[in-house]
PyMOL CGO cylinders between C-alpha atoms (Angstrom):
from pymol import cmd
from pymol.cgo import CYLINDER

trace = [
    CYLINDER, 0.00, 0.00, 0.00, 2.86, 2.40, 0.83, 0.3, 1, 1, 1, 1, 1, 1,
    CYLINDER, 2.86, 2.40, 0.83, 4.52, 1.69, -2.52, 0.3, 1, 1, 1, 1, 1, 1,
    CYLINDER, 4.52, 1.69, -2.52, 1.22, 2.10, -4.38, 0.3, 1, 1, 1, 1, 1, 1,
    CYLINDER, 1.22, 2.10, -4.38, 0.49, 5.41, -2.62, 0.3, 1, 1, 1, 1, 1, 1,
    CYLINDER, 0.49, 5.41, -2.62, 3.93, 6.73, -3.49, 0.3, 1, 1, 1, 1, 1, 1,
    CYLINDER, 3.93, 6.73, -3.49, 3.60, 5.72, -7.13, 0.3, 1, 1, 1, 1, 1, 1,
    CYLINDER, 3.60, 5.72, -7.13, 0.16, 7.30, -7.31, 0.3, 1, 1, 1, 1, 1, 1,
    CYLINDER, 0.16, 7.30, -7.31, 1.51, 10.54, -5.86, 0.3, 1, 1, 1, 1, 1, 1,
    CYLINDER, 1.51, 10.54, -5.86, 4.39, 10.53, -8.35, 0.3, 1, 1, 1, 1, 1, 1,
    CYLINDER, 4.39, 10.53, -8.35, 2.07, 9.83, -11.30, 0.3, 1, 1, 1, 1, 1, 1,
    CYLINDER, 2.07, 9.83, -11.30, -0.27, 12.67, -10.37, 0.3, 1, 1, 1, 1, 1, 1,
    CYLINDER, -0.27, 12.67, -10.37, 2.68, 15.00, -9.81, 0.3, 1, 1, 1, 1, 1, 1,
    CYLINDER, 2.68, 15.00, -9.81, 3.98, 14.19, -13.31, 0.3, 1, 1, 1, 1, 1, 1,
    CYLINDER, 3.98, 14.19, -13.31, 0.53, 14.83, -14.76, 0.3, 1, 1, 1, 1, 1, 1,
    CYLINDER, 0.53, 14.83, -14.76, 0.60, 18.32, -13.28, 0.3, 1, 1, 1, 1, 1, 1,
    CYLINDER, 0.60, 18.32, -13.28, 4.15, 19.07, -14.36, 0.3, 1, 1, 1, 1, 1, 1,
    CYLINDER, 4.15, 19.07, -14.36, 3.73, 17.81, -17.92, 0.3, 1, 1, 1, 1, 1, 1,
    CYLINDER, 3.73, 17.81, -17.92, 0.35, 19.48, -18.27, 0.3, 1, 1, 1, 1, 1, 1,
    CYLINDER, 0.35, 19.48, -18.27, 1.66, 22.83, -17.03, 0.3, 1, 1, 1, 1, 1, 1,
    CYLINDER, 1.66, 22.83, -17.03, 4.87, 22.84, -19.05, 0.3, 1, 1, 1, 1, 1, 1,
    CYLINDER, 4.87, 22.84, -19.05, 3.27, 21.75, -22.33, 0.3, 1, 1, 1, 1, 1, 1,
    CYLINDER, 3.27, 21.75, -22.33, 0.31, 24.15, -22.14, 0.3, 1, 1, 1, 1, 1, 1,
    CYLINDER, 0.31, 24.15, -22.14, 2.46, 27.06, -20.97, 0.3, 1, 1, 1, 1, 1, 1,
    CYLINDER, 2.46, 27.06, -20.97, 5.01, 26.43, -23.70, 0.3, 1, 1, 1, 1, 1, 1,
    CYLINDER, 5.01, 26.43, -23.70, 2.24, 26.21, -26.29, 0.3, 1, 1, 1, 1, 1, 1,
    CYLINDER, 2.24, 26.21, -26.29, 0.68, 29.43, -25.07, 0.3, 1, 1, 1, 1, 1, 1,
    CYLINDER, 0.68, 29.43, -25.07, 3.99, 31.27, -25.17, 0.3, 1, 1, 1, 1, 1, 1,
    CYLINDER, 3.99, 31.27, -25.17, 4.48, 30.17, -28.79, 0.3, 1, 1, 1, 1, 1, 1,
    CYLINDER, 4.48, 30.17, -28.79, 0.92, 31.29, -29.61, 0.3, 1, 1, 1, 1, 1, 1,
    CYLINDER, 0.92, 31.29, -29.61, 1.41, 34.71, -27.99, 0.3, 1, 1, 1, 1, 1, 1,
    CYLINDER, 1.41, 34.71, -27.99, 4.66, 35.26, -29.88, 0.3, 1, 1, 1, 1, 1, 1,
    CYLINDER, 4.66, 35.26, -29.88, 3.06, 34.34, -33.22, 0.3, 1, 1, 1, 1, 1, 1,
    CYLINDER, 3.06, 34.34, -33.22, -0.05, 36.42, -32.50, 0.3, 1, 1, 1, 1, 1, 1,
    CYLINDER, -0.05, 36.42, -32.50, 2.07, 39.41, -31.48, 0.3, 1, 1, 1, 1, 1, 1,
    CYLINDER, 2.07, 39.41, -31.48, 3.74, 39.30, -34.90, 0.3, 1, 1, 1, 1, 1, 1,
    CYLINDER, 3.74, 39.30, -34.90, 0.58, 39.04, -37.00, 0.3, 1, 1, 1, 1, 1, 1,
    CYLINDER, 0.58, 39.04, -37.00, -1.83, 41.13, -34.92, 0.3, 1, 1, 1, 1, 1, 1,
    CYLINDER, -1.83, 41.13, -34.92, -1.82, 44.93, -34.51, 0.3, 1, 1, 1, 1, 1, 1,
    CYLINDER, -1.82, 44.93, -34.51, -2.78, 44.44, -30.83, 0.3, 1, 1, 1, 1, 1, 1,
    CYLINDER, -2.78, 44.44, -30.83, -1.99, 42.05, -27.99, 0.3, 1, 1, 1, 1, 1, 1,
    CYLINDER, -1.99, 42.05, -27.99, -3.93, 38.74, -28.24, 0.3, 1, 1, 1, 1, 1, 1,
    CYLINDER, -3.93, 38.74, -28.24, -4.48, 39.06, -24.49, 0.3, 1, 1, 1, 1, 1, 1,
    CYLINDER, -4.48, 39.06, -24.49, -3.44, 41.64, -21.95, 0.3, 1, 1, 1, 1, 1, 1,
    CYLINDER, -3.44, 41.64, -21.95, -1.15, 40.61, -19.07, 0.3, 1, 1, 1, 1, 1, 1,
    CYLINDER, -1.15, 40.61, -19.07, -3.99, 40.74, -16.52, 0.3, 1, 1, 1, 1, 1, 1,
    CYLINDER, -3.99, 40.74, -16.52, -6.20, 38.61, -18.76, 0.3, 1, 1, 1, 1, 1, 1,
    CYLINDER, -6.20, 38.61, -18.76, -3.43, 36.01, -19.10, 0.3, 1, 1, 1, 1, 1, 1,
    CYLINDER, -3.43, 36.01, -19.10, -3.00, 35.96, -15.31, 0.3, 1, 1, 1, 1, 1, 1,
    CYLINDER, -3.00, 35.96, -15.31, -6.71, 35.44, -14.64, 0.3, 1, 1, 1, 1, 1, 1,
    CYLINDER, -6.71, 35.44, -14.64, -6.92, 32.80, -17.37, 0.3, 1, 1, 1, 1, 1, 1,
    CYLINDER, -6.92, 32.80, -17.37, -3.93, 30.96, -15.93, 0.3, 1, 1, 1, 1, 1, 1,
    CYLINDER, -3.93, 30.96, -15.93, -5.34, 31.19, -12.42, 0.3, 1, 1, 1, 1, 1, 1,
    CYLINDER, -5.34, 31.19, -12.42, -8.62, 29.59, -13.50, 0.3, 1, 1, 1, 1, 1, 1,
    CYLINDER, -8.62, 29.59, -13.50, -7.19, 26.51, -15.14, 0.3, 1, 1, 1, 1, 1, 1,
    CYLINDER, -7.19, 26.51, -15.14, -4.56, 26.25, -12.39, 0.3, 1, 1, 1, 1, 1, 1,
    CYLINDER, -4.56, 26.25, -12.39, -7.48, 25.79, -9.99, 0.3, 1, 1, 1, 1, 1, 1,
    CYLINDER, -7.48, 25.79, -9.99, -8.57, 22.88, -12.19, 0.3, 1, 1, 1, 1, 1, 1,
    CYLINDER, -8.57, 22.88, -12.19, -5.10, 21.36, -12.08, 0.3, 1, 1, 1, 1, 1, 1,
    CYLINDER, -5.10, 21.36, -12.08, -5.04, 21.62, -8.28, 0.3, 1, 1, 1, 1, 1, 1,
    CYLINDER, -5.04, 21.62, -8.28, -7.54, 18.72, -8.18, 0.3, 1, 1, 1, 1, 1, 1,
    CYLINDER, -7.54, 18.72, -8.18, -5.02, 16.38, -9.85, 0.3, 1, 1, 1, 1, 1, 1,
    CYLINDER, -5.02, 16.38, -9.85, -3.56, 15.15, -6.49, 0.3, 1, 1, 1, 1, 1, 1,
    CYLINDER, -3.56, 15.15, -6.49, -6.95, 13.47, -5.96, 0.3, 1, 1, 1, 1, 1, 1,
    CYLINDER, -6.95, 13.47, -5.96, -7.03, 11.95, -9.44, 0.3, 1, 1, 1, 1, 1, 1,
    CYLINDER, -7.03, 11.95, -9.44, -7.32, 8.27, -10.25, 0.3, 1, 1, 1, 1, 1, 1,
    CYLINDER, -7.32, 8.27, -10.25, -4.19, 6.66, -11.70, 0.3, 1, 1, 1, 1, 1, 1,
    CYLINDER, -4.19, 6.66, -11.70, -4.23, 3.92, -14.33, 0.3, 1, 1, 1, 1, 1, 1,
    CYLINDER, -4.23, 3.92, -14.33, -3.13, 0.53, -13.04, 0.3, 1, 1, 1, 1, 1, 1,
    CYLINDER, -3.13, 0.53, -13.04, -0.29, 0.39, -15.58, 0.3, 1, 1, 1, 1, 1, 1,
    CYLINDER, -0.29, 0.39, -15.58, 1.29, 3.45, -13.98, 0.3, 1, 1, 1, 1, 1, 1,
    CYLINDER, 1.29, 3.45, -13.98, 1.41, 1.77, -10.57, 0.3, 1, 1, 1, 1, 1, 1,
    CYLINDER, 1.41, 1.77, -10.57, 3.14, -1.48, -11.50, 0.3, 1, 1, 1, 1, 1, 1,
    CYLINDER, 3.14, -1.48, -11.50, 6.71, -0.29, -11.03, 0.3, 1, 1, 1, 1, 1, 1,
    CYLINDER, 6.71, -0.29, -11.03, 8.52, 2.71, -9.52, 0.3, 1, 1, 1, 1, 1, 1,
    CYLINDER, 8.52, 2.71, -9.52, 9.82, 5.38, -11.87, 0.3, 1, 1, 1, 1, 1, 1,
    CYLINDER, 9.82, 5.38, -11.87, 12.44, 8.09, -11.64, 0.3, 1, 1, 1, 1, 1, 1,
    CYLINDER, 12.44, 8.09, -11.64, 12.10, 11.69, -12.73, 0.3, 1, 1, 1, 1, 1, 1,
    CYLINDER, 12.10, 11.69, -12.73, 13.60, 12.18, -16.19, 0.3, 1, 1, 1, 1, 1, 1,
    CYLINDER, 13.60, 12.18, -16.19, 14.20, 15.71, -17.42, 0.3, 1, 1, 1, 1, 1, 1,
    CYLINDER, 14.20, 15.71, -17.42, 14.54, 14.51, -21.02, 0.3, 1, 1, 1, 1, 1, 1,
    CYLINDER, 14.54, 14.51, -21.02, 11.09, 12.95, -20.80, 0.3, 1, 1, 1, 1, 1, 1,
    CYLINDER, 11.09, 12.95, -20.80, 9.67, 16.27, -19.63, 0.3, 1, 1, 1, 1, 1, 1,
    CYLINDER, 9.67, 16.27, -19.63, 11.48, 18.17, -22.40, 0.3, 1, 1, 1, 1, 1, 1,
    CYLINDER, 11.48, 18.17, -22.40, 10.27, 15.75, -25.08, 0.3, 1, 1, 1, 1, 1, 1,
    CYLINDER, 10.27, 15.75, -25.08, 6.70, 16.00, -23.82, 0.3, 1, 1, 1, 1, 1, 1,
    CYLINDER, 6.70, 16.00, -23.82, 6.73, 19.79, -23.72, 0.3, 1, 1, 1, 1, 1, 1,
    CYLINDER, 6.73, 19.79, -23.72, 8.23, 20.16, -27.19, 0.3, 1, 1, 1, 1, 1, 1,
    CYLINDER, 8.23, 20.16, -27.19, 5.89, 17.56, -28.68, 0.3, 1, 1, 1, 1, 1, 1,
    CYLINDER, 5.89, 17.56, -28.68, 2.52, 18.37, -27.12, 0.3, 1, 1, 1, 1, 1, 1,
    CYLINDER, 2.52, 18.37, -27.12, 2.96, 22.14, -26.62, 0.3, 1, 1, 1, 1, 1, 1,
    CYLINDER, 2.96, 22.14, -26.62, 2.91, 22.96, -30.35, 0.3, 1, 1, 1, 1, 1, 1,
    CYLINDER, 2.91, 22.96, -30.35, -0.24, 20.85, -30.79, 0.3, 1, 1, 1, 1, 1, 1,
    CYLINDER, -0.24, 20.85, -30.79, -2.18, 23.32, -28.66, 0.3, 1, 1, 1, 1, 1, 1,
    CYLINDER, -2.18, 23.32, -28.66, -0.47, 26.22, -30.47, 0.3, 1, 1, 1, 1, 1, 1,
    CYLINDER, -0.47, 26.22, -30.47, -1.74, 24.93, -33.81, 0.3, 1, 1, 1, 1, 1, 1,
    CYLINDER, -1.74, 24.93, -33.81, -5.30, 25.22, -32.58, 0.3, 1, 1, 1, 1, 1, 1,
    CYLINDER, -5.30, 25.22, -32.58, -4.66, 28.67, -31.17, 0.3, 1, 1, 1, 1, 1, 1,
    CYLINDER, -4.66, 28.67, -31.17, -3.50, 29.71, -34.63, 0.3, 1, 1, 1, 1, 1, 1,
    CYLINDER, -3.50, 29.71, -34.63, -6.60, 28.12, -36.17, 0.3, 1, 1, 1, 1, 1, 1,
    CYLINDER, -6.60, 28.12, -36.17, -8.72, 30.27, -33.84, 0.3, 1, 1, 1, 1, 1, 1,
    CYLINDER, -8.72, 30.27, -33.84, -6.73, 33.37, -34.87, 0.3, 1, 1, 1, 1, 1, 1,
    CYLINDER, -6.73, 33.37, -34.87, -7.20, 32.53, -38.54, 0.3, 1, 1, 1, 1, 1, 1,
    CYLINDER, -7.20, 32.53, -38.54, -10.96, 32.00, -38.18, 0.3, 1, 1, 1, 1, 1, 1,
    CYLINDER, -10.96, 32.00, -38.18, -11.39, 35.28, -36.33, 0.3, 1, 1, 1, 1, 1, 1,
    CYLINDER, -11.39, 35.28, -36.33, -9.26, 37.27, -38.76, 0.3, 1, 1, 1, 1, 1, 1,
    CYLINDER, -9.26, 37.27, -38.76, -10.02, 35.64, -42.12, 0.3, 1, 1, 1, 1, 1, 1,
    CYLINDER, -10.02, 35.64, -42.12, -13.55, 34.31, -41.71, 0.3, 1, 1, 1, 1, 1, 1,
    CYLINDER, -13.55, 34.31, -41.71, -15.13, 36.81, -39.33, 0.3, 1, 1, 1, 1, 1, 1,
    CYLINDER, -15.13, 36.81, -39.33, -12.84, 39.72, -40.30, 0.3, 1, 1, 1, 1, 1, 1,
    CYLINDER, -12.84, 39.72, -40.30, -12.58, 40.53, -36.60, 0.3, 1, 1, 1, 1, 1, 1,
    CYLINDER, -12.58, 40.53, -36.60, -10.16, 43.34, -35.81, 0.3, 1, 1, 1, 1, 1, 1,
    CYLINDER, -10.16, 43.34, -35.81, -11.73, 44.58, -32.57, 0.3, 1, 1, 1, 1, 1, 1,
    CYLINDER, -11.73, 44.58, -32.57, -9.12, 43.99, -29.87, 0.3, 1, 1, 1, 1, 1, 1,
    CYLINDER, -9.12, 43.99, -29.87, -11.42, 43.54, -26.81, 0.3, 1, 1, 1, 1, 1, 1,
    CYLINDER, -11.42, 43.54, -26.81, -13.69, 41.05, -28.62, 0.3, 1, 1, 1, 1, 1, 1,
    CYLINDER, -13.69, 41.05, -28.62, -10.70, 39.13, -30.00, 0.3, 1, 1, 1, 1, 1, 1,
    CYLINDER, -10.70, 39.13, -30.00, -9.07, 38.99, -26.56, 0.3, 1, 1, 1, 1, 1, 1,
    CYLINDER, -9.07, 38.99, -26.56, -12.29, 37.86, -24.91, 0.3, 1, 1, 1, 1, 1, 1,
    CYLINDER, -12.29, 37.86, -24.91, -12.85, 35.00, -27.35, 0.3, 1, 1, 1, 1, 1, 1,
    CYLINDER, -12.85, 35.00, -27.35, -9.29, 33.72, -26.94, 0.3, 1, 1, 1, 1, 1, 1,
    CYLINDER, -9.29, 33.72, -26.94, -9.55, 34.11, -23.15, 0.3, 1, 1, 1, 1, 1, 1,
    CYLINDER, -9.55, 34.11, -23.15, -12.63, 31.86, -22.91, 0.3, 1, 1, 1, 1, 1, 1,
    CYLINDER, -12.63, 31.86, -22.91, -11.43, 29.48, -25.63, 0.3, 1, 1, 1, 1, 1, 1,
    CYLINDER, -11.43, 29.48, -25.63, -8.08, 28.95, -23.88, 0.3, 1, 1, 1, 1, 1, 1,
    CYLINDER, -8.08, 28.95, -23.88, -9.71, 28.10, -20.56, 0.3, 1, 1, 1, 1, 1, 1,
    CYLINDER, -9.71, 28.10, -20.56, -12.14, 25.59, -22.08, 0.3, 1, 1, 1, 1, 1, 1,
    CYLINDER, -12.14, 25.59, -22.08, -9.44, 24.08, -24.31, 0.3, 1, 1, 1, 1, 1, 1,
    CYLINDER, -9.44, 24.08, -24.31, -6.92, 23.63, -21.50, 0.3, 1, 1, 1, 1, 1, 1,
    CYLINDER, -6.92, 23.63, -21.50, -9.45, 22.12, -19.11, 0.3, 1, 1, 1, 1, 1, 1,
    CYLINDER, -9.45, 22.12, -19.11, -10.58, 19.64, -21.76, 0.3, 1, 1, 1, 1, 1, 1,
    CYLINDER, -10.58, 19.64, -21.76, -6.97, 18.96, -22.73, 0.3, 1, 1, 1, 1, 1, 1,
    CYLINDER, -6.97, 18.96, -22.73, -6.19, 18.10, -19.12, 0.3, 1, 1, 1, 1, 1, 1,
    CYLINDER, -6.19, 18.10, -19.12, -8.30, 14.96, -19.53, 0.3, 1, 1, 1, 1, 1, 1,
    CYLINDER, -8.30, 14.96, -19.53, -6.33, 13.93, -22.61, 0.3, 1, 1, 1, 1, 1, 1,
    CYLINDER, -6.33, 13.93, -22.61, -3.00, 14.36, -20.85, 0.3, 1, 1, 1, 1, 1, 1,
    CYLINDER, -3.00, 14.36, -20.85, -3.93, 12.77, -17.52, 0.3, 1, 1, 1, 1, 1, 1,
    CYLINDER, -3.93, 12.77, -17.52, -3.97, 9.25, -19.02, 0.3, 1, 1, 1, 1, 1, 1,
    CYLINDER, -3.97, 9.25, -19.02, -2.30, 7.26, -21.78, 0.3, 1, 1, 1, 1, 1, 1,
    CYLINDER, -2.30, 7.26, -21.78, -5.70, 5.70, -22.46, 0.3, 1, 1, 1, 1, 1, 1,
    CYLINDER, -5.70, 5.70, -22.46, -8.84, 7.12, -24.06, 0.3, 1, 1, 1, 1, 1, 1,
    CYLINDER, -8.84, 7.12, -24.06, -10.31, 9.51, -21.45, 0.3, 1, 1, 1, 1, 1, 1,
    CYLINDER, -10.31, 9.51, -21.45, -13.95, 9.18, -20.38, 0.3, 1, 1, 1, 1, 1, 1,
    CYLINDER, -13.95, 9.18, -20.38, -14.06, 5.65, -21.91, 0.3, 1, 1, 1, 1, 1, 1,
    CYLINDER, -14.06, 5.65, -21.91, -11.00, 3.62, -20.90, 0.3, 1, 1, 1, 1, 1, 1,
    CYLINDER, -11.00, 3.62, -20.90, -9.91, 5.83, -18.00, 0.3, 1, 1, 1, 1, 1, 1,
    CYLINDER, -9.91, 5.83, -18.00, -12.05, 7.99, -15.74, 0.3, 1, 1, 1, 1, 1, 1,
    CYLINDER, -12.05, 7.99, -15.74, -10.79, 10.92, -13.69, 0.3, 1, 1, 1, 1, 1, 1,
    CYLINDER, -10.79, 10.92, -13.69, -11.69, 11.43, -10.05, 0.3, 1, 1, 1, 1, 1, 1,
    CYLINDER, -11.69, 11.43, -10.05, -15.04, 13.14, -9.49, 0.3, 1, 1, 1, 1, 1, 1,
    CYLINDER, -15.04, 13.14, -9.49, -13.24, 16.23, -8.14, 0.3, 1, 1, 1, 1, 1, 1,
    CYLINDER, -13.24, 16.23, -8.14, -11.34, 16.56, -11.44, 0.3, 1, 1, 1, 1, 1, 1,
    CYLINDER, -11.34, 16.56, -11.44, -14.56, 16.23, -13.44, 0.3, 1, 1, 1, 1, 1, 1,
    CYLINDER, -14.56, 16.23, -13.44, -16.42, 18.69, -11.25, 0.3, 1, 1, 1, 1, 1, 1,
    CYLINDER, -16.42, 18.69, -11.25, -13.71, 21.35, -11.30, 0.3, 1, 1, 1, 1, 1, 1,
    CYLINDER, -13.71, 21.35, -11.30, -13.25, 21.03, -15.07, 0.3, 1, 1, 1, 1, 1, 1,
    CYLINDER, -13.25, 21.03, -15.07, -16.95, 21.54, -15.77, 0.3, 1, 1, 1, 1, 1, 1,
    CYLINDER, -16.95, 21.54, -15.77, -17.36, 24.34, -13.22, 0.3, 1, 1, 1, 1, 1, 1,
    CYLINDER, -17.36, 24.34, -13.22, -14.28, 26.29, -14.32, 0.3, 1, 1, 1, 1, 1, 1,
    CYLINDER, -14.28, 26.29, -14.32, -15.07, 25.91, -18.03, 0.3, 1, 1, 1, 1, 1, 1,
    CYLINDER, -15.07, 25.91, -18.03, -18.51, 27.42, -17.35, 0.3, 1, 1, 1, 1, 1, 1,
    CYLINDER, -18.51, 27.42, -17.35, -16.91, 30.21, -15.31, 0.3, 1, 1, 1, 1, 1, 1,
    CYLINDER, -16.91, 30.21, -15.31, -14.46, 30.86, -18.15, 0.3, 1, 1, 1, 1, 1, 1,
    CYLINDER, -14.46, 30.86, -18.15, -17.36, 31.46, -20.55, 0.3, 1, 1, 1, 1, 1, 1,
    CYLINDER, -17.36, 31.46, -20.55, -19.41, 33.50, -18.08, 0.3, 1, 1, 1, 1, 1, 1,
    CYLINDER, -19.41, 33.50, -18.08, -16.67, 35.82, -16.77, 0.3, 1, 1, 1, 1, 1, 1,
    CYLINDER, -16.67, 35.82, -16.77, -16.74, 38.19, -19.81, 0.3, 1, 1, 1, 1, 1, 1,
    CYLINDER, -16.74, 38.19, -19.81, -20.38, 38.98, -18.96, 0.3, 1, 1, 1, 1, 1, 1,
    CYLINDER, -20.38, 38.98, -18.96, -19.58, 39.91, -15.35, 0.3, 1, 1, 1, 1, 1, 1,
    CYLINDER, -19.58, 39.91, -15.35, -18.13, 42.95, -13.58, 0.3, 1, 1, 1, 1, 1, 1,
    CYLINDER, -18.13, 42.95, -13.58, -14.85, 41.06, -13.19, 0.3, 1, 1, 1, 1, 1, 1,
    CYLINDER, -14.85, 41.06, -13.19, -14.66, 40.56, -16.94, 0.3, 1, 1, 1, 1, 1, 1,
    CYLINDER, -14.66, 40.56, -16.94, -15.25, 44.25, -17.53, 0.3, 1, 1, 1, 1, 1, 1,
    CYLINDER, -15.25, 44.25, -17.53, -12.63, 45.08, -14.92, 0.3, 1, 1, 1, 1, 1, 1,
    CYLINDER, -12.63, 45.08, -14.92, -9.94, 43.17, -16.85, 0.3, 1, 1, 1, 1, 1, 1,
    CYLINDER, -9.94, 43.17, -16.85, -11.00, 44.47, -20.25, 0.3, 1, 1, 1, 1, 1, 1,
    CYLINDER, -11.00, 44.47, -20.25, -13.25, 41.67, -21.49, 0.3, 1, 1, 1, 1, 1, 1,
    CYLINDER, -13.25, 41.67, -21.49, -16.53, 42.24, -23.33, 0.3, 1, 1, 1, 1, 1, 1,
    CYLINDER, -16.53, 42.24, -23.33, -19.74, 40.30, -23.90, 0.3, 1, 1, 1, 1, 1, 1,
    CYLINDER, -19.74, 40.30, -23.90, -19.13, 37.47, -26.38, 0.3, 1, 1, 1, 1, 1, 1,
    CYLINDER, -19.13, 37.47, -26.38, -21.38, 37.72, -29.48, 0.3, 1, 1, 1, 1, 1, 1,
    CYLINDER, -21.38, 37.72, -29.48, -23.39, 34.51, -29.92, 0.3, 1, 1, 1, 1, 1, 1,
    CYLINDER, -23.39, 34.51, -29.92, -21.90, 33.71, -33.35, 0.3, 1, 1, 1, 1, 1, 1,
    CYLINDER, -21.90, 33.71, -33.35, -18.48, 33.17, -31.74, 0.3, 1, 1, 1, 1, 1, 1,
    CYLINDER, -18.48, 33.17, -31.74, -19.67, 30.60, -29.18, 0.3, 1, 1, 1, 1, 1, 1,
    CYLINDER, -19.67, 30.60, -29.18, -19.07, 27.60, -31.52, 0.3, 1, 1, 1, 1, 1, 1,
    CYLINDER, -19.07, 27.60, -31.52, -15.38, 28.53, -31.62, 0.3, 1, 1, 1, 1, 1, 1,
    CYLINDER, -15.38, 28.53, -31.62, -15.20, 28.34, -27.82, 0.3, 1, 1, 1, 1, 1, 1,
    CYLINDER, -15.20, 28.34, -27.82, -17.15, 25.07, -27.63, 0.3, 1, 1, 1, 1, 1, 1,
    CYLINDER, -17.15, 25.07, -27.63, -16.33, 22.98, -30.70, 0.3, 1, 1, 1, 1, 1, 1,
    CYLINDER, -16.33, 22.98, -30.70, -12.69, 23.79, -31.49, 0.3, 1, 1, 1, 1, 1, 1,
    CYLINDER, -12.69, 23.79, -31.49, -11.56, 22.52, -28.04, 0.3, 1, 1, 1, 1, 1, 1,
    CYLINDER, -11.56, 22.52, -28.04, -13.41, 19.28, -28.79, 0.3, 1, 1, 1, 1, 1, 1,
    CYLINDER, -13.41, 19.28, -28.79, -11.62, 19.02, -32.15, 0.3, 1, 1, 1, 1, 1, 1,
    CYLINDER, -11.62, 19.02, -32.15, -8.34, 19.73, -30.35, 0.3, 1, 1, 1, 1, 1, 1,
    CYLINDER, -8.34, 19.73, -30.35, -9.00, 16.78, -28.04, 0.3, 1, 1, 1, 1, 1, 1,
    CYLINDER, -9.00, 16.78, -28.04, -9.40, 14.36, -30.96, 0.3, 1, 1, 1, 1, 1, 1,
    CYLINDER, -9.40, 14.36, -30.96, -6.19, 15.60, -32.58, 0.3, 1, 1, 1, 1, 1, 1,
    CYLINDER, -6.19, 15.60, -32.58, -4.37, 15.50, -29.22, 0.3, 1, 1, 1, 1, 1, 1,
    CYLINDER, -4.37, 15.50, -29.22, -5.38, 11.86, -28.79, 0.3, 1, 1, 1, 1, 1, 1,
    CYLINDER, -5.38, 11.86, -28.79, -3.83, 11.06, -32.18, 0.3, 1, 1, 1, 1, 1, 1,
    CYLINDER, -3.83, 11.06, -32.18, -0.70, 12.99, -31.17, 0.3, 1, 1, 1, 1, 1, 1,
    CYLINDER, -0.70, 12.99, -31.17, -0.66, 11.02, -27.90, 0.3, 1, 1, 1, 1, 1, 1,
    CYLINDER, -0.66, 11.02, -27.90, -0.61, 7.70, -29.77, 0.3, 1, 1, 1, 1, 1, 1,
    CYLINDER, -0.61, 7.70, -29.77, 2.26, 8.94, -31.95, 0.3, 1, 1, 1, 1, 1, 1,
    CYLINDER, 2.26, 8.94, -31.95, 4.18, 10.15, -28.89, 0.3, 1, 1, 1, 1, 1, 1,
    CYLINDER, 4.18, 10.15, -28.89, 3.75, 6.85, -27.03, 0.3, 1, 1, 1, 1, 1, 1,
    CYLINDER, 3.75, 6.85, -27.03, 4.85, 4.90, -30.08, 0.3, 1, 1, 1, 1, 1, 1,
    CYLINDER, 4.85, 4.90, -30.08, 7.91, 7.14, -30.48, 0.3, 1, 1, 1, 1, 1, 1,
    CYLINDER, 7.91, 7.14, -30.48, 9.03, 7.41, -26.85, 0.3, 1, 1, 1, 1, 1, 1,
    CYLINDER, 9.03, 7.41, -26.85, 7.42, 4.32, -25.28, 0.3, 1, 1, 1, 1, 1, 1,
    CYLINDER, 7.42, 4.32, -25.28, 5.89, 6.29, -22.41, 0.3, 1, 1, 1, 1, 1, 1,
    CYLINDER, 5.89, 6.29, -22.41, 3.29, 8.92, -21.56, 0.3, 1, 1, 1, 1, 1, 1,
    CYLINDER, 3.29, 8.92, -21.56, 3.12, 10.01, -17.92, 0.3, 1, 1, 1, 1, 1, 1,
]
cmd.load_cgo(trace, "trace")
């Protein structure tokens, strides 16, 4: 039991570390690209801080998460190369979808209003990262082959809803967000789902290449 508890703690710790490093790396790449192609910041510093705080709250439930049996069979050591490979492989996957969102807003909707653009990416990023957490937390197919702890599910759903609602509140106005026009809601809802399917394919490729996940 002691060994199993230690291995579970380590597995959940690695979920948090790999999730944070890959998403943060991907977001940095996205911000750099957006800063080059946009005449305004894709998000203001305070918006990035609030966004990060929200999905960090979701990640704080990972210590309670269930761990797949395969991850408990033998002890493992921390490997910095494994972390680097994961960050450099999965981070750009999320960046690709950020760029898709930018392209849709700029080329399809011809959106050049900075507050509206920032608000859409703010809510999209929160929903996308919280959904992506379920892809990264297991080497298996989430929701089907591997279920998260109820705390992880609850926080993900609650914080995703909060991420969409905040722009309509006084807090949203305080940090420069605006009401999201209804026609942009599919971007916030459906592109994160598409990201999850692509991330699962990327996960299979990664496991085949490196022989590991978490």
